C-alpha positions as CSV (number, residue, x, y, z in Angstrom):
1,M,0.0,-0.1,0.2
2,L,2.9,2.3,1.1
3,E,4.3,1.6,-2.2
4,F,1.9,2.3,-4.3
5,L,0.9,6.1,-2.6
6,K,5.0,6.5,-3.1
7,R,4.6,5.5,-6.7
8,R,1.8,8.0,-7.3
9,L,3.3,10.8,-5.4
10,K,6.4,10.4,-7.6
11,S,4.6,9.8,-11.2
12,E,1.7,11.4,-11.2
13,K,0.6,15.1,-11.0
14,G,-1.9,16.5,-8.5
15,A,-1.7,12.6,-7.1
16,M,-1.7,14.3,-3.5
17,D,-5.0,15.7,-3.7
18,K,-6.7,12.1,-5.1
19,I,-5.0,10.4,-1.7
20,L,-6.2,13.2,0.2
21,V,-9.8,12.9,-1.3
22,T,-9.8,9.2,-1.0
23,L,-8.7,9.1,2.4
24,L,-11.4,11.2,3.6
25,L,-13.9,9.7,1.5
26,V,-12.9,6.4,3.8
27,V,-13.2,8.7,6.7
28,V,-16.9,9.3,5.7
29,G,-18.0,6.0,4.9
30,V,-16.1,4.5,8.6
31,A,-18.2,7.4,10.3
32,A,-21.5,6.7,8.6
33,V,-21.1,2.8,9.4
34,V,-20.6,3.9,12.9
35,G,-23.0,6.5,13.0
36,L,-26.0,4.0,11.3
37,N,-24.6,0.9,13.7
38,T,-25.4,3.0,16.7
39,W,-28.4,4.6,15.4
40,M,-30.0,1.0,14.6
41,G,-29.2,-0.2,18.3
42,N,-31.1,2.8,20.0
43,Q,-33.8,1.6,17.8
44,K,-33.8,-1.9,18.8
45,N,-33.5,-1.0,22.6
46,A,-36.2,1.3,22.3
47,M,-38.2,-1.4,20.2
48,I,-37.5,-3.9,23.1
49,D,-38.7,-1.7,25.7
50,K,-42.1,-1.0,23.7
51,A,-42.2,-4.4,23.7
52,N,-41.4,-5.2,27.2
53,T,-44.2,-2.3,28.1
54,S,-46.7,-3.6,26.3
55,I,-46.7,-7.0,27.6
56,N,-46.3,-6.2,31.2
57,S,-49.5,-3.9,30.8
58,A,-51.6,-6.6,29.0
59,M,-50.4,-9.4,31.5
60,G,-50.8,-6.9,34.5
């Protein structure tokens, strides 16, 4: 991976911009996955709480 980046830096004009954009997209992608995972976990917990409340009120 590092050799590839070194070759790109030496051989292409503006390669640093492409690398920075790629790294930015990777960071945004990772943040989106983490955010989605957190949101889905919160939604799951809220749904479990609602189900438990409904079950308890129906039984009591």
